[in-house]
C-alpha positions as YAML, in Angstrom:
chain: A
units: angstrom
residues:
- id: 1
  name: MET
  ca: [9.49, -21.10, -17.94]
- id: 2
  name: LYS
  ca: [11.10, -18.37, -15.83]
- id: 3
  name: LEU
  ca: [10.16, -15.64, -18.28]
- id: 4
  name: ASN
  ca: [6.65, -16.79, -19.15]
- id: 5
  name: TRP
  ca: [5.15, -14.08, -17.00]
- id: 6
  name: LEU
  ca: [7.21, -11.44, -18.80]
- id: 7
  name: VAL
  ca: [5.90, -12.67, -22.13]
- id: 8
  name: SER
  ca: [2.35, -12.48, -20.77]
- id: 9
  name: LEU
  ca: [2.99, -8.97, -19.55]
- id: 10
  name: VAL
  ca: [4.21, -7.78, -22.94]
- id: 11
  name: LEU
  ca: [1.14, -9.26, -24.61]
- id: 12
  name: LEU
  ca: [-1.18, -7.62, -22.12]
- id: 13
  name: LEU
  ca: [0.20, -4.10, -22.02]
- id: 14
  name: PRO
  ca: [-1.59, -1.92, -24.61]
- id: 15
  name: LEU
  ca: [1.34, 0.45, -24.98]
- id: 16
  name: SER
  ca: [2.91, 2.04, -28.02]
- id: 17
  name: LEU
  ca: [6.51, 1.17, -28.89]
- id: 18
  name: LYS
  ca: [7.69, 4.48, -27.45]
- id: 19
  name: ALA
  ca: [5.69, 4.18, -24.24]
- id: 20
  name: GLU
  ca: [7.30, 2.99, -21.03]
- id: 21
  name: PRO
  ca: [5.50, 1.38, -18.10]
- id: 22
  name: LYS
  ca: [5.35, 3.15, -14.75]
- id: 23
  name: VAL
  ca: [4.24, 2.01, -11.30]
- id: 24
  name: VAL
  ca: [2.70, 3.89, -8.38]
- id: 25
  name: LEU
  ca: [2.29, 1.99, -5.11]
- id: 26
  name: VAL
  ca: [0.14, 3.48, -2.33]
- id: 27
  name: SER
  ca: [-0.01, 1.84, 1.10]
- id: 28
  name: ILE
  ca: [-2.49, 2.89, 3.78]
- id: 29
  name: ASP
  ca: [-1.11, 1.83, 7.14]
- id: 30
  name: GLY
  ca: [-3.13, -0.54, 9.29]
- id: 31
  name: VAL
  ca: [-6.46, -0.50, 7.44]
- id: 32
  name: ARG
  ca: [-8.56, -3.61, 7.98]
- id: 33
  name: TRP
  ca: [-10.10, -5.54, 5.12]
- id: 34
  name: GLN
  ca: [-13.42, -5.40, 6.98]
- id: 35
  name: GLU
  ca: [-13.78, -1.64, 6.43]
- id: 36
  name: VAL
  ca: [-12.45, -1.86, 2.87]
- id: 37
  name: PHE
  ca: [-15.01, -4.46, 1.77]
- id: 38
  name: ALA
  ca: [-17.89, -4.07, 4.21]
- id: 39
  name: GLY
  ca: [-17.82, -0.42, 5.23]
- id: 40
  name: VAL
  ca: [-18.07, 0.71, 8.82]
- id: 41
  name: ASP
  ca: [-18.14, -1.95, 11.52]
- id: 42
  name: PRO
  ca: [-21.65, -2.06, 13.05]
- id: 43
  name: THR
  ca: [-20.17, -3.20, 16.37]
- id: 44
  name: LEU
  ca: [-17.98, -0.11, 16.66]
- id: 45
  name: TYR
  ca: [-19.40, 2.94, 14.94]
- id: 46
  name: GLN
  ca: [-22.17, 3.63, 17.46]
- id: 47
  name: GLN
  ca: [-20.09, 3.09, 20.59]
- id: 48
  name: SER
  ca: [-19.30, 6.36, 22.34]
- id: 49
  name: GLN
  ca: [-15.98, 5.06, 23.65]
- id: 50
  name: TRP
  ca: [-14.72, 4.78, 20.07]
- id: 51
  name: VAL
  ca: [-16.69, 7.61, 18.42]
- id: 52
  name: LYS
  ca: [-16.33, 11.07, 19.92]
- id: 53
  name: THR
  ca: [-17.28, 13.03, 16.78]
- id: 54
  name: PRO
  ca: [-20.21, 11.18, 15.17]
- id: 55
  name: GLU
  ca: [-20.75, 13.90, 12.56]
- id: 56
  name: LEU
  ca: [-17.46, 12.78, 10.96]
- id: 57
  name: ILE
  ca: [-18.94, 9.43, 9.96]
- id: 58
  name: ARG
  ca: [-22.65, 10.10, 9.36]
- id: 59
  name: ALA
  ca: [-22.15, 9.59, 5.63]
- id: 60
  name: PHE
  ca: [-20.71, 6.08, 6.14]
- id: 61
  name: LYS
  ca: [-22.91, 3.03, 6.65]
- id: 62
  name: PRO
  ca: [-22.43, -0.67, 7.42]
- id: 63
  name: ALA
  ca: [-22.58, -2.88, 4.33]
- id: 64
  name: GLN
  ca: [-21.96, 0.15, 2.08]
- id: 65
  name: PRO
  ca: [-18.20, 0.24, 1.56]
- id: 66
  name: GLU
  ca: [-18.60, 2.41, -1.53]
- id: 67
  name: LEU
  ca: [-19.54, 5.30, 0.77]
- id: 68
  name: LEU
  ca: [-16.29, 4.95, 2.71]
- id: 69
  name: MET
  ca: [-14.00, 4.29, -0.29]
- id: 70
  name: PRO
  ca: [-15.90, 5.41, -3.40]
- id: 71
  name: PHE
  ca: [-12.89, 5.50, -5.73]
- id: 72
  name: LEU
  ca: [-11.74, 2.01, -4.79]
- id: 73
  name: HIS
  ca: [-15.19, 0.52, -5.33]
- id: 74
  name: ASN
  ca: [-16.55, 2.61, -8.20]
- id: 75
  name: THR
  ca: [-13.36, 2.85, -10.25]
- id: 76
  name: VAL
  ca: [-10.62, 0.43, -9.18]
- id: 77
  name: LYS
  ca: [-12.93, -2.51, -8.52]
- id: 78
  name: GLN
  ca: [-14.88, -1.85, -11.71]
- id: 79
  name: GLN
  ca: [-11.87, -1.33, -13.99]
- id: 80
  name: GLY
  ca: [-9.30, -3.47, -12.18]
- id: 81
  name: ILE
  ca: [-9.08, -6.07, -9.43]
- id: 82
  name: THR
  ca: [-9.41, -6.34, -5.65]
- id: 83
  name: VAL
  ca: [-8.28, -9.12, -3.31]
- id: 84
  name: GLY
  ca: [-8.93, -9.65, 0.38]
- id: 85
  name: ASP
  ca: [-12.68, -9.92, 0.98]
- id: 86
  name: ARG
  ca: [-12.70, -13.05, 3.08]
- id: 87
  name: SER
  ca: [-16.50, -13.15, 3.18]
- id: 88
  name: GLN
  ca: [-16.29, -13.89, -0.57]
- id: 89
  name: GLY
  ca: [-13.44, -16.39, -0.54]
- id: 90
  name: SER
  ca: [-10.68, -13.90, -1.34]
- id: 91
  name: ALA
  ca: [-7.57, -13.67, 0.83]
- id: 92
  name: ILE
  ca: [-4.12, -12.12, 0.96]
- id: 93
  name: ASN
  ca: [-1.93, -12.32, 4.07]
- id: 94
  name: VAL
  ca: [1.41, -11.23, 5.43]
- id: 95
  name: SER
  ca: [3.88, -14.06, 5.94]
- id: 96
  name: ASN
  ca: [5.93, -12.39, 8.68]
- id: 97
  name: PRO
  ca: [4.91, -13.60, 12.16]
- id: 98
  name: TYR
  ca: [5.18, -10.17, 13.81]
- id: 99
  name: GLN
  ca: [2.37, -8.45, 11.93]
- id: 100
  name: ILE
  ca: [3.44, -4.92, 12.74]
- id: 101
  name: SER
  ca: [4.62, -2.12, 10.48]
- id: 102
  name: TYR
  ca: [8.38, -2.42, 9.95]
- id: 103
  name: PRO
  ca: [8.24, -6.20, 9.31]
- id: 104
  name: GLY
  ca: [5.25, -5.57, 7.03]
- id: 105
  name: TYR
  ca: [6.99, -2.91, 4.96]
- id: 106
  name: GLN
  ca: [10.12, -5.06, 4.79]
- id: 107
  name: GLU
  ca: [8.02, -7.89, 3.35]
- id: 108
  name: LEU
  ca: [6.07, -5.57, 1.03]
- id: 109
  name: LEU
  ca: [9.15, -3.84, -0.39]
- id: 110
  name: ALA
  ca: [11.83, -6.56, -0.26]
- id: 111
  name: GLY
  ca: [9.58, -9.49, -1.14]
- id: 112
  name: PHE
  ca: [10.27, -11.68, 1.87]
- id: 113
  name: SER
  ca: [10.02, -11.80, 5.66]
- id: 114
  name: ASP
  ca: [13.24, -11.28, 7.62]
- id: 115
  name: PRO
  ca: [13.25, -12.62, 11.22]
- id: 116
  name: THR
  ca: [15.82, -9.98, 12.19]
- id: 117
  name: ILE
  ca: [13.23, -7.29, 11.41]
- id: 118
  name: HIS
  ca: [10.84, -7.95, 14.29]
- id: 119
  name: SER
  ca: [10.15, -4.54, 15.82]
- id: 120
  name: ASN
  ca: [9.54, -0.93, 14.87]
- id: 121
  name: ASN
  ca: [12.94, 0.20, 16.12]
- id: 122
  name: LYS
  ca: [14.91, 2.65, 13.99]
- id: 123
  name: ILE
  ca: [17.39, 0.17, 12.57]
- id: 124
  name: ALA
  ca: [18.72, 0.52, 9.03]
- id: 125
  name: ASN
  ca: [17.31, -2.28, 6.92]
- id: 126
  name: PRO
  ca: [20.09, -4.75, 6.03]
- id: 127
  name: ASN
  ca: [18.08, -5.94, 3.02]
- id: 128
  name: VAL
  ca: [17.98, -4.35, -0.42]
- id: 129
  name: THR
  ca: [14.38, -3.49, -1.27]
- id: 130
  name: VAL
  ca: [12.98, -3.69, -4.78]
- id: 131
  name: LEU
  ca: [12.99, 0.12, -4.86]
- id: 132
  name: GLU
  ca: [16.73, 0.20, -4.20]
- id: 133
  name: TRP
  ca: [17.41, -2.59, -6.68]
- id: 134
  name: LEU
  ca: [15.37, -0.97, -9.43]
- id: 135
  name: ASN
  ca: [17.05, 2.37, -8.79]
- id: 136
  name: GLN
  ca: [20.35, 0.62, -9.59]
- id: 137
  name: GLN
  ca: [19.16, -0.35, -13.06]
- id: 138
  name: PRO
  ca: [20.45, 2.04, -15.75]
- id: 139
  name: GLN
  ca: [16.94, 2.63, -17.15]
- id: 140
  name: LEU
  ca: [15.56, 3.65, -13.76]
- id: 141
  name: GLN
  ca: [18.41, 5.51, -12.06]
- id: 142
  name: HIS
  ca: [17.08, 8.59, -10.26]
- id: 143
  name: LYS
  ca: [13.57, 7.62, -11.43]
- id: 144
  name: VAL
  ca: [12.50, 5.95, -8.16]
- id: 145
  name: ALA
  ca: [11.12, 7.95, -5.22]
- id: 146
  name: ALA
  ca: [9.29, 7.32, -1.95]
- id: 147
  name: PHE
  ca: [7.20, 9.59, 0.25]
- id: 148
  name: GLY
  ca: [5.90, 8.46, 3.64]
- id: 149
  name: SER
  ca: [4.13, 9.88, 6.66]
- id: 150
  name: TRP
  ca: [6.05, 7.69, 9.14]
- id: 151
  name: ASP
  ca: [9.55, 8.77, 10.10]
- id: 152
  name: LEU
  ca: [10.86, 5.19, 9.92]
- id: 153
  name: PHE
  ca: [10.92, 5.02, 6.13]
- id: 154
  name: PRO
  ca: [14.49, 6.34, 5.76]
- id: 155
  name: TYR
  ca: [15.50, 3.30, 7.85]
- id: 156
  name: ILE
  ca: [13.21, 0.85, 6.05]
- id: 157
  name: LEU
  ca: [14.63, 2.00, 2.72]
- id: 158
  name: ASN
  ca: [18.13, 2.47, 4.17]
- id: 159
  name: THR
  ca: [18.73, 5.80, 2.48]
- id: 160
  name: LYS
  ca: [22.37, 5.99, 3.63]
- id: 161
  name: ARG
  ca: [23.15, 2.89, 1.58]
- id: 162
  name: SER
  ca: [20.50, 3.02, -1.13]
- id: 163
  name: GLY
  ca: [20.74, 6.68, -2.07]
- id: 164
  name: LEU
  ca: [17.01, 6.63, -2.80]
- id: 165
  name: THR
  ca: [14.99, 9.81, -2.94]
- id: 166
  name: VAL
  ca: [12.93, 9.56, 0.26]
- id: 167
  name: ASN
  ca: [10.91, 12.19, 2.09]
- id: 168
  name: ALA
  ca: [9.20, 10.89, 5.22]
- id: 169
  name: GLY
  ca: [8.15, 11.84, 8.70]
- id: 170
  name: PHE
  ca: [8.67, 15.55, 9.25]
- id: 171
  name: MET
  ca: [11.45, 15.91, 6.68]
- id: 172
  name: GLN
  ca: [11.50, 19.00, 4.53]
- id: 173
  name: GLU
  ca: [12.23, 18.94, 0.84]
- id: 174
  name: GLN
  ca: [15.81, 19.88, -0.05]
- id: 175
  name: GLY
  ca: [17.64, 21.25, -3.08]
- id: 176
  name: LYS
  ca: [16.23, 23.48, -5.79]
- id: 177
  name: LEU
  ca: [12.58, 23.81, -4.83]
- id: 178
  name: SER
  ca: [9.45, 24.94, -6.58]
- id: 179
  name: GLU
  ca: [7.27, 27.59, -4.98]
- id: 180
  name: LYS
  ca: [4.86, 24.89, -3.86]
- id: 181
  name: GLN
  ca: [7.62, 22.83, -2.23]
- id: 182
  name: GLN
  ca: [8.86, 25.91, -0.39]
- id: 183
  name: TYR
  ca: [5.32, 26.62, 0.79]
- id: 184
  name: LEU
  ca: [4.80, 23.01, 1.91]
- id: 185
  name: ASN
  ca: [8.04, 23.15, 3.89]
- id: 186
  name: GLN
  ca: [6.87, 26.29, 5.66]
- id: 187
  name: LEU
  ca: [3.35, 25.00, 6.27]
- id: 188
  name: GLN
  ca: [4.52, 21.64, 7.59]
- id: 189
  name: ALA
  ca: [6.83, 23.35, 10.10]
- id: 190
  name: LYS
  ca: [3.89, 25.39, 11.40]
- id: 191
  name: THR
  ca: [1.36, 22.54, 11.55]
- id: 192
  name: PRO
  ca: [1.18, 20.36, 14.68]
- id: 193
  name: SER
  ca: [0.62, 16.63, 14.30]
- id: 194
  name: PRO
  ca: [-1.24, 14.55, 16.90]
- id: 195
  name: PHE
  ca: [1.42, 11.86, 16.42]
- id: 196
  name: ALA
  ca: [5.03, 11.96, 17.56]
- id: 197
  name: SER
  ca: [6.50, 10.06, 14.61]
- id: 198
  name: VAL
  ca: [3.88, 10.47, 11.86]
- id: 199
  name: ARG
  ca: [3.10, 13.67, 9.99]
- id: 200
  name: LEU
  ca: [-0.35, 14.40, 8.63]
- id: 201
  name: ASP
  ca: [-0.92, 12.54, 5.37]
- id: 202
  name: VAL
  ca: [-1.76, 15.69, 3.44]
- id: 203
  name: PHE
  ca: [1.92, 16.69, 3.48]
- id: 204
  name: THR
  ca: [3.03, 13.29, 2.24]
- id: 205
  name: GLN
  ca: [0.43, 13.47, -0.50]
- id: 206
  name: GLU
  ca: [1.27, 16.98, -1.66]
- id: 207
  name: PHE
  ca: [5.05, 16.49, -1.52]
- id: 208
  name: ALA
  ca: [4.63, 13.31, -3.59]
- id: 209
  name: LEU
  ca: [2.37, 14.94, -6.18]
- id: 210
  name: GLU
  ca: [4.70, 17.88, -6.65]
- id: 211
  name: HIS
  ca: [7.71, 15.57, -7.01]
- id: 212
  name: MET
  ca: [5.78, 13.57, -9.59]
- id: 213
  name: ARG
  ca: [4.97, 16.69, -11.59]
- id: 214
  name: LEU
  ca: [8.54, 17.98, -11.50]
- id: 215
  name: HIS
  ca: [10.68, 14.85, -11.78]
- id: 216
  name: LYS
  ca: [8.47, 12.23, -13.49]
- id: 217
  name: PRO
  ca: [9.54, 9.12, -11.52]
- id: 218
  name: LYS
  ca: [8.86, 5.75, -13.15]
- id: 219
  name: LEU
  ca: [8.34, 4.13, -9.76]
- id: 220
  name: LEU
  ca: [6.68, 6.17, -7.02]
- id: 221
  name: TYR
  ca: [5.83, 4.83, -3.56]
- id: 222
  name: ILE
  ca: [3.46, 6.78, -1.30]
- id: 223
  name: ALA
  ca: [2.95, 5.49, 2.27]
- id: 224
  name: LEU
  ca: [0.06, 7.04, 4.21]
- id: 225
  name: GLY
  ca: [-0.03, 6.65, 7.97]
- id: 226
  name: GLU
  ca: [-2.89, 8.44, 9.75]
- id: 227
  name: ALA
  ca: [-5.39, 5.56, 9.81]
- id: 228
  name: ASP
  ca: [-3.18, 3.26, 11.88]
- id: 229
  name: ASP
  ca: [-2.35, 5.92, 14.45]
- id: 230
  name: PHE
  ca: [-5.96, 6.97, 14.94]
- id: 231
  name: ALA
  ca: [-6.85, 3.29, 15.38]
- id: 232
  name: HIS
  ca: [-4.19, 2.84, 18.06]
- id: 233
  name: MET
  ca: [-5.66, 5.87, 19.83]
- id: 234
  name: GLY
  ca: [-9.07, 4.18, 19.81]
- id: 235
  name: GLN
  ca: [-10.66, 6.89, 17.64]
- id: 236
  name: TYR
  ca: [-12.81, 4.86, 15.27]
- id: 237
  name: ASP
  ca: [-14.41, 7.98, 13.78]
- id: 238
  name: GLN
  ca: [-11.03, 9.50, 12.94]
- id: 239
  name: TYR
  ca: [-9.81, 6.14, 11.63]
- id: 240
  name: LEU
  ca: [-12.74, 6.00, 9.20]
- id: 241
  name: ALA
  ca: [-12.27, 9.64, 8.20]
- id: 242
  name: ALA
  ca: [-8.59, 8.94, 7.48]
- id: 243
  name: ILE
  ca: [-9.53, 5.99, 5.25]
- id: 244
  name: HIS
  ca: [-11.99, 8.18, 3.36]
- id: 245
  name: ARG
  ca: [-9.38, 10.92, 2.89]
- id: 246
  name: SER
  ca: [-6.90, 8.33, 1.63]
- id: 247
  name: ASP
  ca: [-9.42, 7.14, -0.95]
- id: 248
  name: GLN
  ca: [-10.05, 10.72, -2.04]
- id: 249
  name: PHE
  ca: [-6.33, 11.29, -2.43]
- id: 250
  name: ILE
  ca: [-5.90, 8.14, -4.52]
- id: 251
  name: ALA
  ca: [-8.73, 9.34, -6.76]
- id: 252
  name: ASP
  ca: [-6.95, 12.68, -7.22]
- id: 253
  name: LEU
  ca: [-3.67, 10.87, -7.84]
- id: 254
  name: TRP
  ca: [-5.23, 8.67, -10.52]
- id: 255
  name: GLN
  ca: [-6.77, 11.70, -12.20]
- id: 256
  name: GLU
  ca: [-3.39, 13.41, -12.18]
- id: 257
  name: LEU
  ca: [-1.82, 10.35, -13.78]
- id: 258
  name: GLN
  ca: [-4.46, 10.26, -16.49]
- id: 259
  name: ASN
  ca: [-4.08, 13.97, -17.20]
- id: 260
  name: ASP
  ca: [-0.33, 13.66, -17.79]
- id: 261
  name: PRO
  ca: [0.70, 12.17, -21.20]
- id: 262
  name: TYR
  ca: [3.85, 10.79, -19.55]
- id: 263
  name: TYR
  ca: [1.72, 8.58, -17.27]
- id: 264
  name: ARG
  ca: [-1.62, 8.23, -19.07]
- id: 265
  name: ASP
  ca: [-2.43, 4.61, -20.00]
- id: 266
  name: GLN
  ca: [1.11, 3.61, -19.02]
- id: 267
  name: THR
  ca: [0.82, 3.48, -15.22]
- id: 268
  name: THR
  ca: [-0.16, 0.61, -12.96]
- id: 269
  name: LEU
  ca: [-1.58, 1.75, -9.63]
- id: 270
  name: LEU
  ca: [-1.25, -0.72, -6.73]
- id: 271
  name: ILE
  ca: [-2.93, -0.14, -3.36]
- id: 272
  name: SER
  ca: [-2.45, -2.17, -0.18]
- id: 273
  name: THR
  ca: [-1.54, -2.07, 3.51]
- id: 274
  name: ASP
  ca: [1.22, -3.30, 5.81]
- id: 275
  name: HIS
  ca: [-0.83, -5.38, 8.26]
- id: 276
  name: GLY
  ca: [-4.34, -6.08, 9.47]
- id: 277
  name: ARG
  ca: [-5.96, -5.49, 12.85]
- id: 278
  name: GLY
  ca: [-7.92, -7.37, 15.48]
- id: 279
  name: GLU
  ca: [-11.68, -7.73, 15.54]
- id: 280
  name: ALA
  ca: [-14.27, -6.45, 18.03]
- id: 281
  name: ALA
  ca: [-12.61, -5.09, 21.20]
- id: 282
  name: GLN
  ca: [-9.15, -5.78, 19.77]
- id: 283
  name: TRP
  ca: [-9.63, -3.60, 16.69]
- id: 284
  name: ARG
  ca: [-7.17, -1.01, 18.04]
- id: 285
  name: SER
  ca: [-4.21, -3.38, 17.99]
- id: 286
  name: HIS
  ca: [-2.35, -5.87, 15.85]
- id: 287
  name: GLY
  ca: [0.57, -8.28, 15.98]
- id: 288
  name: LYS
  ca: [2.16, -9.98, 18.94]
- id: 289
  name: SER
  ca: [1.28, -8.44, 22.29]
- id: 290
  name: SER
  ca: [4.98, -8.42, 23.22]
- id: 291
  name: VAL
  ca: [5.87, -6.04, 20.37]
- id: 292
  name: VAL
  ca: [2.78, -3.78, 20.33]
- id: 293
  name: PRO
  ca: [3.41, -0.66, 22.44]
- id: 294
  name: GLY
  ca: [0.77, -0.15, 25.08]
- id: 295
  name: TYR
  ca: [-1.07, -3.42, 24.45]
- id: 296
  name: LYS
  ca: [-1.54, -5.45, 27.64]
- id: 297
  name: GLY
  ca: [-4.04, -8.02, 26.41]
- id: 298
  name: PRO
  ca: [-4.08, -11.65, 27.51]
- id: 299
  name: VAL
  ca: [-3.53, -13.18, 24.07]
- id: 300
  name: PRO
  ca: [-0.03, -13.60, 22.58]
- id: 301
  name: GLN
  ca: [-1.20, -12.93, 19.02]
- id: 302
  name: ILE
  ca: [-4.05, -10.67, 17.92]
- id: 303
  name: ALA
  ca: [-6.15, -12.65, 15.45]
- id: 304
  name: GLY
  ca: [-6.69, -10.94, 12.11]
- id: 305
  name: SER
  ca: [-3.40, -9.03, 12.13]
- id: 306
  name: GLU
  ca: [-2.10, -11.16, 9.26]
- id: 307
  name: GLN
  ca: [-5.07, -10.36, 7.02]
- id: 308
  name: ILE
  ca: [-4.48, -7.62, 4.45]
- id: 309
  name: TRP
  ca: [-5.98, -6.57, 1.10]
- id: 310
  name: LEU
  ca: [-4.93, -5.43, -2.36]
- id: 311
  name: ALA
  ca: [-6.32, -3.39, -5.25]
- id: 312
  name: ALA
  ca: [-4.83, -2.77, -8.69]
- id: 313
  name: ILE
  ca: [-5.73, -0.85, -11.84]
- id: 314
  name: GLY
  ca: [-3.88, 0.01, -15.03]
- id: 315
  name: PRO
  ca: [-2.52, -1.50, -18.25]
- id: 316
  name: GLY
  ca: [-2.38, -5.28, -18.08]
- id: 317
  name: ILE
  ca: [-4.77, -5.40, -15.10]
- id: 318
  name: PRO
  ca: [-8.03, -7.01, -16.26]
- id: 319
  name: ALA
  ca: [-11.37, -5.54, -15.23]
- id: 320
  name: ALA
  ca: [-12.26, -8.57, -13.12]
- id: 321
  name: GLY
  ca: [-13.42, -7.06, -9.85]
- id: 322
  name: LEU
  ca: [-12.94, -9.24, -6.78]
- id: 323
  name: ILE
  ca: [-10.55, -12.16, -7.30]
- id: 324
  name: ARG
  ca: [-11.44, -15.32, -5.39]
- id: 325
  name: THR
  ca: [-8.44, -17.23, -4.14]
- id: 326
  name: ASN
  ca: [-7.85, -20.82, -3.11]
- id: 327
  name: GLY
  ca: [-5.62, -20.33, -0.11]
- id: 328
  name: SER
  ca: [-3.97, -16.96, 0.22]
- id: 329
  name: TRP
  ca: [-1.87, -14.62, -1.83]
- id: 330
  name: GLN
  ca: [1.08, -13.17, 0.06]
- id: 331
  name: GLN
  ca: [2.20, -9.62, 0.79]
- id: 332
  name: GLY
  ca: [5.74, -10.45, -0.36]
- id: 333
  name: GLN
  ca: [4.54, -10.89, -3.94]
- id: 334
  name: MET
  ca: [4.22, -7.12, -4.31]
- id: 335
  name: ALA
  ca: [7.96, -6.49, -4.78]
- id: 336
  name: ALA
  ca: [8.42, -8.84, -7.74]
- id: 337
  name: THR
  ca: [5.12, -7.62, -9.20]
- id: 338
  name: MET
  ca: [6.30, -4.01, -9.30]
- id: 339
  name: ALA
  ca: [9.54, -5.09, -10.95]
- id: 340
  name: ALA
  ca: [7.69, -7.27, -13.47]
- id: 341
  name: VAL
  ca: [5.42, -4.41, -14.54]
- id: 342
  name: LEU
  ca: [8.54, -2.36, -15.22]
- id: 343
  name: GLY
  ca: [10.07, -5.24, -17.19]
- id: 344
  name: PHE
  ca: [12.52, -6.66, -14.62]
- id: 345
  name: ASP
  ca: [12.93, -10.06, -12.96]
- id: 346
  name: TYR
  ca: [13.43, -9.27, -9.29]
- id: 347
  name: GLN
  ca: [13.51, -12.92, -8.27]
- id: 348
  name: ALA
  ca: [16.62, -13.46, -10.39]
- id: 349
  name: ALA
  ca: [18.41, -10.92, -8.19]
- id: 350
  name: GLN
  ca: [16.67, -11.88, -4.93]
- id: 351
  name: PRO
  ca: [15.72, -15.60, -4.86]
- id: 352
  name: LYS
  ca: [14.08, -15.19, -1.44]
- id: 353
  name: ALA
  ca: [11.46, -12.88, -2.93]
- id: 354
  name: ALA
  ca: [7.97, -14.22, -3.56]
- id: 355
  name: HIS
  ca: [6.81, -14.57, -7.16]
- id: 356
  name: PRO
  ca: [4.65, -11.89, -8.84]
- id: 357
  name: PHE
  ca: [0.88, -11.85, -8.57]
- id: 358
  name: ASP
  ca: [-0.89, -13.63, -11.42]
- id: 359
  name: PHE
  ca: [-3.57, -11.03, -12.10]
- id: 360
  name: SER
  ca: [-4.34, -12.21, -15.62]
- id: 361
  name: ALA
  ca: [-4.72, -15.96, -14.99]
- id: 362
  name: SER
  ca: [-6.70, -15.44, -11.79]
- id: 363
  name: ALA
  ca: [-8.98, -12.96, -13.50]
- id: 364
  name: ARG
  ca: [-9.69, -15.33, -16.38]
- id: 365
  name: LEU
  ca: [-10.74, -17.97, -13.91]
- id: 366
  name: ALA
  ca: [-12.72, -15.47, -11.86]
- id: 367
  name: LEU
  ca: [-14.61, -14.32, -14.94]
- id: 368
  name: PHE
  ca: [-15.76, -17.90, -15.48]
- id: 369
  name: GLY
  ca: [-16.72, -18.26, -11.84]
- id: 370
  name: THR
  ca: [-13.91, -20.70, -11.11]
- id: 371
  name: THR
  ca: [-11.67, -20.48, -8.08]
- id: 372
  name: PRO
  ca: [-7.96, -20.09, -8.98]
- id: 373
  name: VAL
  ca: [-5.80, -22.92, -7.78]
- id: 374
  name: ALA
  ca: [-2.91, -22.33, -5.41]
- id: 375
  name: GLY
  ca: [0.57, -22.55, -6.80]
- id: 376
  name: ARG
  ca: [3.16, -20.53, -8.65]
- id: 377
  name: GLN
  ca: [1.72, -17.34, -10.03]
- id: 378
  name: GLY
  ca: [3.27, -14.84, -12.40]
- id: 379
  name: LEU
  ca: [2.04, -11.39, -13.27]
...
């Protein structure tokens, strides 16, 4: 029974015998499901306290999410699956009680919540993430890489122990560099960021794309960060613009993957976030008030912070659109899912990890208009 999901995966993947599966995971920090599935929030986008540059968001409308994230809705949702639209009975949540970034990335990448990871302090992660574990497999050694905008990722991925290829924060690329990498290093050093610990996403994106072209990783993780920081600053217009730019980047990334024979029709693209956010006046914040810097609100927990979302496209991902769920899928399922797509059983190595997402079974039920039942789910 343990390997049933692997059998299903093999049957689903339309790959040649010589082809090898690849995975690209993109996370967009702190993006609410409300914007993803409903577009701009009508209670926020016309308020001058949150919108200082209205021309940035004139193209976006309430109830028209395809204007904000056209690639996700016109391509991923049409050719793959989405989860997290609670207005349609679809839910995915974090299981960690802190509902802030480091605990969220720990859960996303290790497959389980760790109560010792309860803040955003720069502490080396004691847990082995699925990226580190996969990088230890002979077939994937030196074929796993991560690029992030937040300077905490070397700690989250514990680069001193893991030896993973990680470029995050304001790090420059090292070693033998292409002309583009040299140029990006120079440009990044000359470009100010409005955030103390997060570089502009364009550098994360371009460093990641160039690494992909040069080194052909089989597992690539790209963690974008601007949206969350603009939200914390109360700039709803910039938050929306950052979401739109992230969607545009993912569209470019997917096109790049399809243009490269090494990746074409062999790559599963997964898109998600690390945590949700509050509603109405609390949209700027998330998590427990005691661990959110600058938040002085009266409530101990900001409702909605546990609510996240997911999108997936690629071989083995059915074109089922929105998946309705009975109960909630969990963020921790992402780690075992990435391993399963690549042909590995992460749960065998890490029993605390959540089981893989069952995209195929849920989609079959969704196509017949039936709500999937809660319970063990494989890929």
